mmCIF file of the N, C-alpha and C atoms, coordinates in Angstrom:
data_MODEL
# 
_entry.id   MODEL 
# 
loop_
_atom_site.group_PDB 
_atom_site.id 
_atom_site.type_symbol 
_atom_site.label_atom_id 
_atom_site.label_alt_id 
_atom_site.label_comp_id 
_atom_site.label_asym_id 
_atom_site.label_entity_id 
_atom_site.label_seq_id 
_atom_site.pdbx_PDB_ins_code 
_atom_site.Cartn_x 
_atom_site.Cartn_y 
_atom_site.Cartn_z 
_atom_site.occupancy 
_atom_site.B_iso_or_equiv 
_atom_site.pdbx_formal_charge 
_atom_site.auth_seq_id 
_atom_site.auth_comp_id 
_atom_site.auth_asym_id 
_atom_site.auth_atom_id 
_atom_site.pdbx_PDB_model_num 
ATOM 1   N N  . MET A 1 1  ? 103.870 -34.719 9.016  1.00 0.00 ? 1  MET A N  1 
ATOM 2   C CA . MET A 1 1  ? 103.232 -33.556 8.673  1.00 0.00 ? 1  MET A CA 1 
ATOM 3   C C  . MET A 1 1  ? 103.859 -32.998 7.372  1.00 0.00 ? 1  MET A C  1 
ATOM 4   N N  . MET A 1 2  ? 103.109 -32.683 6.332  1.00 0.00 ? 2  MET A N  1 
ATOM 5   C CA . MET A 1 2  ? 103.605 -32.269 5.105  1.00 0.00 ? 2  MET A CA 1 
ATOM 6   C C  . MET A 1 2  ? 104.246 -30.923 5.184  1.00 0.00 ? 2  MET A C  1 
ATOM 7   N N  . ASP A 1 3  ? 105.079 -30.564 4.224  1.00 0.00 ? 3  ASP A N  1 
ATOM 8   C CA . ASP A 1 3  ? 105.800 -29.280 4.232  1.00 0.00 ? 3  ASP A CA 1 
ATOM 9   C C  . ASP A 1 3  ? 104.716 -28.259 4.015  1.00 0.00 ? 3  ASP A C  1 
ATOM 10  N N  . GLU A 1 4  ? 104.804 -27.181 4.813  1.00 0.00 ? 4  GLU A N  1 
ATOM 11  C CA . GLU A 1 4  ? 103.888 -26.115 4.747  1.00 0.00 ? 4  GLU A CA 1 
ATOM 12  C C  . GLU A 1 4  ? 103.716 -25.501 3.335  1.00 0.00 ? 4  GLU A C  1 
ATOM 13  N N  . SER A 1 5  ? 104.867 -25.302 2.751  1.00 0.00 ? 5  SER A N  1 
ATOM 14  C CA . SER A 1 5  ? 104.794 -24.542 1.504  1.00 0.00 ? 5  SER A CA 1 
ATOM 15  C C  . SER A 1 5  ? 104.190 -25.418 0.431  1.00 0.00 ? 5  SER A C  1 
ATOM 16  N N  . LEU A 1 6  ? 104.343 -26.740 0.536  1.00 0.00 ? 6  LEU A N  1 
ATOM 17  C CA . LEU A 1 6  ? 103.497 -27.674 -0.418 1.00 0.00 ? 6  LEU A CA 1 
ATOM 18  C C  . LEU A 1 6  ? 102.175 -27.602 -0.182 1.00 0.00 ? 6  LEU A C  1 
ATOM 19  N N  . LEU A 1 7  ? 101.659 -27.649 1.123  1.00 0.00 ? 7  LEU A N  1 
ATOM 20  C CA . LEU A 1 7  ? 100.331 -27.608 1.525  1.00 0.00 ? 7  LEU A CA 1 
ATOM 21  C C  . LEU A 1 7  ? 99.634  -26.298 0.950  1.00 0.00 ? 7  LEU A C  1 
ATOM 22  N N  . LYS A 1 8  ? 100.285 -25.286 1.026  1.00 0.00 ? 8  LYS A N  1 
ATOM 23  C CA . LYS A 1 8  ? 99.692  -23.980 0.558  1.00 0.00 ? 8  LYS A CA 1 
ATOM 24  C C  . LYS A 1 8  ? 99.348  -24.084 -0.967 1.00 0.00 ? 8  LYS A C  1 
ATOM 25  N N  . LEU A 1 9  ? 100.140 -24.947 -1.762 1.00 0.00 ? 9  LEU A N  1 
ATOM 26  C CA . LEU A 1 9  ? 99.916  -24.926 -3.236 1.00 0.00 ? 9  LEU A CA 1 
ATOM 27  C C  . LEU A 1 9  ? 98.811  -25.989 -3.622 1.00 0.00 ? 9  LEU A C  1 
ATOM 28  N N  . LEU A 1 10 ? 98.491  -26.968 -2.767 1.00 0.00 ? 10 LEU A N  1 
ATOM 29  C CA . LEU A 1 10 ? 97.439  -27.999 -3.055 1.00 0.00 ? 10 LEU A CA 1 
ATOM 30  C C  . LEU A 1 10 ? 96.102  -27.481 -2.850 1.00 0.00 ? 10 LEU A C  1 
ATOM 31  N N  . VAL A 1 11 ? 95.155  -27.797 -3.820 1.00 0.00 ? 11 VAL A N  1 
ATOM 32  C CA . VAL A 1 11 ? 93.858  -27.537 -3.767 1.00 0.00 ? 11 VAL A CA 1 
ATOM 33  C C  . VAL A 1 11 ? 92.990  -28.813 -4.108 1.00 0.00 ? 11 VAL A C  1 
ATOM 34  N N  . CYS A 1 12 ? 91.719  -28.694 -3.614 1.00 0.00 ? 12 CYS A N  1 
ATOM 35  C CA . CYS A 1 12 ? 90.823  -29.953 -3.931 1.00 0.00 ? 12 CYS A CA 1 
ATOM 36  C C  . CYS A 1 12 ? 90.561  -29.863 -5.361 1.00 0.00 ? 12 CYS A C  1 
ATOM 37  N N  . PRO A 1 13 ? 90.816  -31.006 -6.040 1.00 0.00 ? 13 PRO A N  1 
ATOM 38  C CA . PRO A 1 13 ? 90.439  -31.140 -7.489 1.00 0.00 ? 13 PRO A CA 1 
ATOM 39  C C  . PRO A 1 13 ? 89.058  -31.061 -7.815 1.00 0.00 ? 13 PRO A C  1 
ATOM 40  N N  . GLN A 1 14 ? 88.188  -31.174 -6.940 1.00 0.00 ? 14 GLN A N  1 
ATOM 41  C CA . GLN A 1 14 ? 86.709  -31.085 -7.277 1.00 0.00 ? 14 GLN A CA 1 
ATOM 42  C C  . GLN A 1 14 ? 86.210  -29.608 -7.096 1.00 0.00 ? 14 GLN A C  1 
ATOM 43  N N  . SER A 1 15 ? 86.641  -29.008 -6.000 1.00 0.00 ? 15 SER A N  1 
ATOM 44  C CA . SER A 1 15 ? 86.088  -27.719 -5.665 1.00 0.00 ? 15 SER A CA 1 
ATOM 45  C C  . SER A 1 15 ? 87.020  -26.591 -5.927 1.00 0.00 ? 15 SER A C  1 
ATOM 46  N N  . ILE A 1 16 ? 88.297  -26.931 -5.967 1.00 0.00 ? 16 ILE A N  1 
ATOM 47  C CA . ILE A 1 16 ? 89.473  -25.898 -6.200 1.00 0.00 ? 16 ILE A CA 1 
ATOM 48  C C  . ILE A 1 16 ? 89.624  -25.034 -4.919 1.00 0.00 ? 16 ILE A C  1 
ATOM 49  N N  . ALA A 1 17 ? 89.175  -25.551 -3.724 1.00 0.00 ? 17 ALA A N  1 
ATOM 50  C CA . ALA A 1 17 ? 89.207  -24.951 -2.577 1.00 0.00 ? 17 ALA A CA 1 
ATOM 51  C C  . ALA A 1 17 ? 90.500  -25.368 -1.806 1.00 0.00 ? 17 ALA A C  1 
ATOM 52  N N  . PRO A 1 18 ? 91.105  -24.653 -0.874 1.00 0.00 ? 18 PRO A N  1 
ATOM 53  C CA . PRO A 1 18 ? 92.199  -25.051 -0.106 1.00 0.00 ? 18 PRO A CA 1 
ATOM 54  C C  . PRO A 1 18 ? 92.001  -26.291 0.839  1.00 0.00 ? 18 PRO A C  1 
ATOM 55  N N  . LEU A 1 19 ? 93.096  -26.926 0.975  1.00 0.00 ? 19 LEU A N  1 
ATOM 56  C CA . LEU A 1 19 ? 93.109  -28.171 1.761  1.00 0.00 ? 19 LEU A CA 1 
ATOM 57  C C  . LEU A 1 19 ? 93.808  -27.883 3.131  1.00 0.00 ? 19 LEU A C  1 
ATOM 58  N N  . LYS A 1 20 ? 93.285  -28.715 4.136  1.00 0.00 ? 20 LYS A N  1 
ATOM 59  C CA . LYS A 1 20 ? 94.037  -28.691 5.415  1.00 0.00 ? 20 LYS A CA 1 
ATOM 60  C C  . LYS A 1 20 ? 94.337  -30.025 5.888  1.00 0.00 ? 20 LYS A C  1 
ATOM 61  N N  . GLN A 1 21 ? 95.491  -30.214 6.527  1.00 0.00 ? 21 GLN A N  1 
ATOM 62  C CA . GLN A 1 21 ? 95.900  -31.634 6.858  1.00 0.00 ? 21 GLN A CA 1 
ATOM 63  C C  . GLN A 1 21 ? 95.461  -31.885 8.230  1.00 0.00 ? 21 GLN A C  1 
ATOM 64  N N  . VAL A 1 22 ? 94.862  -33.140 8.290  1.00 0.00 ? 22 VAL A N  1 
ATOM 65  C CA . VAL A 1 22 ? 94.399  -33.635 9.647  1.00 0.00 ? 22 VAL A CA 1 
ATOM 66  C C  . VAL A 1 22 ? 94.834  -35.030 9.757  1.00 0.00 ? 22 VAL A C  1 
ATOM 67  N N  . GLY A 1 23 ? 95.810  -35.396 10.589 1.00 0.00 ? 23 GLY A N  1 
ATOM 68  C CA . GLY A 1 23 ? 96.363  -36.682 10.516 1.00 0.00 ? 23 GLY A CA 1 
ATOM 69  C C  . GLY A 1 23 ? 96.887  -37.040 9.173  1.00 0.00 ? 23 GLY A C  1 
ATOM 70  N N  . ASN A 1 24 ? 96.563  -38.139 8.682  1.00 0.00 ? 24 ASN A N  1 
ATOM 71  C CA . ASN A 1 24 ? 97.099  -38.669 7.350  1.00 0.00 ? 24 ASN A CA 1 
ATOM 72  C C  . ASN A 1 24 ? 96.005  -38.346 6.228  1.00 0.00 ? 24 ASN A C  1 
ATOM 73  N N  . GLU A 1 25 ? 95.378  -37.278 6.289  1.00 0.00 ? 25 GLU A N  1 
ATOM 74  C CA . GLU A 1 25 ? 94.517  -36.928 5.223  1.00 0.00 ? 25 GLU A CA 1 
ATOM 75  C C  . GLU A 1 25 ? 94.469  -35.417 5.032  1.00 0.00 ? 25 GLU A C  1 
ATOM 76  N N  . LEU A 1 26 ? 94.046  -35.117 3.778  1.00 0.00 ? 26 LEU A N  1 
ATOM 77  C CA . LEU A 1 26 ? 94.052  -33.667 3.469  1.00 0.00 ? 26 LEU A CA 1 
ATOM 78  C C  . LEU A 1 26 ? 92.407  -33.403 3.400  1.00 0.00 ? 26 LEU A C  1 
ATOM 79  N N  . ILE A 1 27 ? 91.900  -32.465 4.101  1.00 0.00 ? 27 ILE A N  1 
ATOM 80  C CA . ILE A 1 27 ? 90.456  -32.209 4.193  1.00 0.00 ? 27 ILE A CA 1 
ATOM 81  C C  . ILE A 1 27 ? 90.127  -31.053 3.354  1.00 0.00 ? 27 ILE A C  1 
ATOM 82  N N  . CYS A 1 28 ? 89.012  -31.196 2.634  1.00 0.00 ? 28 CYS A N  1 
ATOM 83  C CA . CYS A 1 28 ? 88.359  -30.131 1.948  1.00 0.00 ? 28 CYS A CA 1 
ATOM 84  C C  . CYS A 1 28 ? 87.004  -29.765 2.481  1.00 0.00 ? 28 CYS A C  1 
ATOM 85  N N  . GLU A 1 29 ? 86.771  -28.730 3.219  1.00 0.00 ? 29 GLU A N  1 
ATOM 86  C CA . GLU A 1 29 ? 85.542  -28.446 3.881  1.00 0.00 ? 29 GLU A CA 1 
ATOM 87  C C  . GLU A 1 29 ? 84.502  -28.063 2.881  1.00 0.00 ? 29 GLU A C  1 
ATOM 88  N N  . GLU A 1 30 ? 84.804  -27.536 1.792  1.00 0.00 ? 30 GLU A N  1 
ATOM 89  C CA . GLU A 1 30 ? 83.949  -27.117 0.774  1.00 0.00 ? 30 GLU A CA 1 
ATOM 90  C C  . GLU A 1 30 ? 83.160  -28.195 0.089  1.00 0.00 ? 30 GLU A C  1 
ATOM 91  N N  . SER A 1 31 ? 84.039  -29.200 -0.342 1.00 0.00 ? 31 SER A N  1 
ATOM 92  C CA . SER A 1 31 ? 83.464  -30.380 -1.054 1.00 0.00 ? 31 SER A CA 1 
ATOM 93  C C  . SER A 1 31 ? 83.060  -31.490 -0.179 1.00 0.00 ? 31 SER A C  1 
ATOM 94  N N  . GLY A 1 32 ? 83.541  -31.406 1.021  1.00 0.00 ? 32 GLY A N  1 
ATOM 95  C CA . GLY A 1 32 ? 83.255  -32.488 2.039  1.00 0.00 ? 32 GLY A CA 1 
ATOM 96  C C  . GLY A 1 32 ? 83.998  -33.745 1.794  1.00 0.00 ? 32 GLY A C  1 
ATOM 97  N N  . LEU A 1 33 ? 85.235  -33.652 1.306  1.00 0.00 ? 33 LEU A N  1 
ATOM 98  C CA . LEU A 1 33 ? 86.018  -34.807 0.901  1.00 0.00 ? 33 LEU A CA 1 
ATOM 99  C C  . LEU A 1 33 ? 87.392  -34.851 1.724  1.00 0.00 ? 33 LEU A C  1 
ATOM 100 N N  . ALA A 1 34 ? 87.864  -36.066 2.005  1.00 0.00 ? 34 ALA A N  1 
ATOM 101 C CA . ALA A 1 34 ? 89.151  -36.318 2.705  1.00 0.00 ? 34 ALA A CA 1 
ATOM 102 C C  . ALA A 1 34 ? 89.902  -37.164 1.749  1.00 0.00 ? 34 ALA A C  1 
ATOM 103 N N  . TYR A 1 35 ? 91.127  -36.544 1.477  1.00 0.00 ? 35 TYR A N  1 
ATOM 104 C CA . TYR A 1 35 ? 92.018  -37.290 0.543  1.00 0.00 ? 35 TYR A CA 1 
ATOM 105 C C  . TYR A 1 35 ? 93.152  -37.776 1.318  1.00 0.00 ? 35 TYR A C  1 
ATOM 106 N N  . PRO A 1 36 ? 93.522  -39.056 1.042  1.00 0.00 ? 36 PRO A N  1 
ATOM 107 C CA . PRO A 1 36 ? 94.491  -39.824 1.896  1.00 0.00 ? 36 PRO A CA 1 
ATOM 108 C C  . PRO A 1 36 ? 95.989  -39.287 1.481  1.00 0.00 ? 36 PRO A C  1 
ATOM 109 N N  . ILE A 1 37 ? 96.801  -39.476 2.469  1.00 0.00 ? 37 ILE A N  1 
ATOM 110 C CA . ILE A 1 37 ? 98.242  -39.217 2.255  1.00 0.00 ? 37 ILE A CA 1 
ATOM 111 C C  . ILE A 1 37 ? 98.877  -40.632 2.498  1.00 0.00 ? 37 ILE A C  1 
ATOM 112 N N  . ILE A 1 38 ? 99.453  -41.187 1.433  1.00 0.00 ? 38 ILE A N  1 
ATOM 113 C CA . ILE A 1 38 ? 100.017 -42.538 1.585  1.00 0.00 ? 38 ILE A CA 1 
ATOM 114 C C  . ILE A 1 38 ? 101.592 -42.584 1.259  1.00 0.00 ? 38 ILE A C  1 
ATOM 115 N N  . ASP A 1 39 ? 102.284 -42.937 2.228  1.00 0.00 ? 39 ASP A N  1 
ATOM 116 C CA . ASP A 1 39 ? 103.747 -42.892 2.175  1.00 0.00 ? 39 ASP A CA 1 
ATOM 117 C C  . ASP A 1 39 ? 104.239 -41.463 1.837  1.00 0.00 ? 39 ASP A C  1 
ATOM 118 N N  . ASP A 1 40 ? 103.690 -40.411 2.513  1.00 0.00 ? 40 ASP A N  1 
ATOM 119 C CA . ASP A 1 40 ? 103.928 -38.960 2.405  1.00 0.00 ? 40 ASP A CA 1 
ATOM 120 C C  . ASP A 1 40 ? 103.558 -38.433 1.079  1.00 0.00 ? 40 ASP A C  1 
ATOM 121 N N  . ILE A 1 41 ? 102.791 -39.029 0.264  1.00 0.00 ? 41 ILE A N  1 
ATOM 122 C CA . ILE A 1 41 ? 102.351 -38.576 -0.979 1.00 0.00 ? 41 ILE A CA 1 
ATOM 123 C C  . ILE A 1 41 ? 100.856 -38.330 -1.021 1.00 0.00 ? 41 ILE A C  1 
ATOM 124 N N  . PRO A 1 42 ? 100.271 -37.135 -1.218 1.00 0.00 ? 42 PRO A N  1 
ATOM 125 C CA . PRO A 1 42 ? 98.951  -36.945 -1.129 1.00 0.00 ? 42 PRO A CA 1 
ATOM 126 C C  . PRO A 1 42 ? 98.231  -37.471 -2.458 1.00 0.00 ? 42 PRO A C  1 
ATOM 127 N N  . VAL A 1 43 ? 97.119  -38.226 -2.214 1.00 0.00 ? 43 VAL A N  1 
ATOM 128 C CA . VAL A 1 43 ? 96.497  -38.897 -3.357 1.00 0.00 ? 43 VAL A CA 1 
ATOM 129 C C  . VAL A 1 43 ? 95.302  -38.001 -3.678 1.00 0.00 ? 43 VAL A C  1 
ATOM 130 N N  . LEU A 1 44 ? 95.342  -37.083 -4.558 1.00 0.00 ? 44 LEU A N  1 
ATOM 131 C CA . LEU A 1 44 ? 94.417  -36.006 -4.836 1.00 0.00 ? 44 LEU A CA 1 
ATOM 132 C C  . LEU A 1 44 ? 93.379  -36.483 -5.957 1.00 0.00 ? 44 LEU A C  1 
ATOM 133 N N  . LEU A 1 45 ? 92.895  -37.701 -5.826 1.00 0.00 ? 45 LEU A N  1 
ATOM 134 C CA . LEU A 1 45 ? 91.943  -38.220 -6.761 1.00 0.00 ? 45 LEU A CA 1 
ATOM 135 C C  . LEU A 1 45 ? 90.603  -38.376 -6.204 1.00 0.00 ? 45 LEU A C  1 
ATOM 136 N N  . VAL A 1 46 ? 89.556  -37.812 -6.736 1.00 0.00 ? 46 VAL A N  1 
ATOM 137 C CA . VAL A 1 46 ? 88.219  -37.786 -6.194 1.00 0.00 ? 46 VAL A CA 1 
ATOM 138 C C  . VAL A 1 46 ? 87.728  -39.134 -5.904 1.00 0.00 ? 46 VAL A C  1 
ATOM 139 N N  . GLU A 1 47 ? 88.102  -40.092 -6.869 1.00 0.00 ? 47 GLU A N  1 
ATOM 140 C CA . GLU A 1 47 ? 87.684  -41.465 -6.788 1.00 0.00 ? 47 GLU A CA 1 
ATOM 141 C C  . GLU A 1 47 ? 88.309  -42.216 -5.496 1.00 0.00 ? 47 GLU A C  1 
ATOM 142 N N  . GLU A 1 48 ? 89.418  -41.682 -5.017 1.00 0.00 ? 48 GLU A N  1 
ATOM 143 C CA . GLU A 1 48 ? 90.094  -42.194 -3.840 1.00 0.00 ? 48 GLU A CA 1 
ATOM 144 C C  . GLU A 1 48 ? 89.701  -41.457 -2.445 1.00 0.00 ? 48 GLU A C  1 
ATOM 145 N N  . ALA A 1 49 ? 88.981  -40.323 -2.689 1.00 0.00 ? 49 ALA A N  1 
ATOM 146 C CA . ALA A 1 49 ? 88.572  -39.644 -1.446 1.00 0.00 ? 49 ALA A CA 1 
ATOM 147 C C  . ALA A 1 49 ? 87.487  -40.290 -0.703 1.00 0.00 ? 49 ALA A C  1 
ATOM 148 N N  . ARG A 1 50 ? 87.320  -40.061 0.624  1.00 0.00 ? 50 ARG A N  1 
ATOM 149 C CA . ARG A 1 50 ? 86.158  -40.397 1.364  1.00 0.00 ? 50 ARG A CA 1 
ATOM 150 C C  . ARG A 1 50 ? 85.344  -39.185 1.675  1.00 0.00 ? 50 ARG A C  1 
ATOM 151 N N  . LYS A 1 51 ? 84.009  -39.373 1.754  1.00 0.00 ? 51 LYS A N  1 
ATOM 152 C CA . LYS A 1 51 ? 83.173  -38.284 2.063  1.00 0.00 ? 51 LYS A CA 1 
ATOM 153 C C  . LYS A 1 51 ? 83.159  -38.112 3.605  1.00 0.00 ? 51 LYS A C  1 
ATOM 154 N N  . ILE A 1 52 ? 83.228  -36.856 3.986  1.00 0.00 ? 52 ILE A N  1 
ATOM 155 C CA . ILE A 1 52 ? 83.247  -36.438 5.432  1.00 0.00 ? 52 ILE A CA 1 
ATOM 156 C C  . ILE A 1 52 ? 81.882  -35.851 5.914  1.00 0.00 ? 52 ILE A C  1 
ATOM 157 N N  . ASN A 1 53 ? 80.963  -35.481 4.961  1.00 0.00 ? 53 ASN A N  1 
ATOM 158 C CA . ASN A 1 53 ? 79.708  -34.869 5.261  1.00 0.00 ? 53 ASN A CA 1 
ATOM 159 C C  . ASN A 1 53 ? 78.652  -35.865 5.067  1.00 0.00 ? 53 ASN A C  1 
# 
C-alpha cells in the first residue's frame, strides 16, 4: 500500500482528478484509467494506463 500522504498529492495526468489505490493500480474514475504501480512506483503516464470503462 502506498503512503497515504503521497496518495493525497497524486492526481490523474489526463483529468487532474484524485486517484484511489486498488491493488497494484491507481484508479481514476473520472477518466476511466488505471495506472500501474511497479516496484512501489506509480507510473502516471496516460500511454501506460489501461482503460477501465
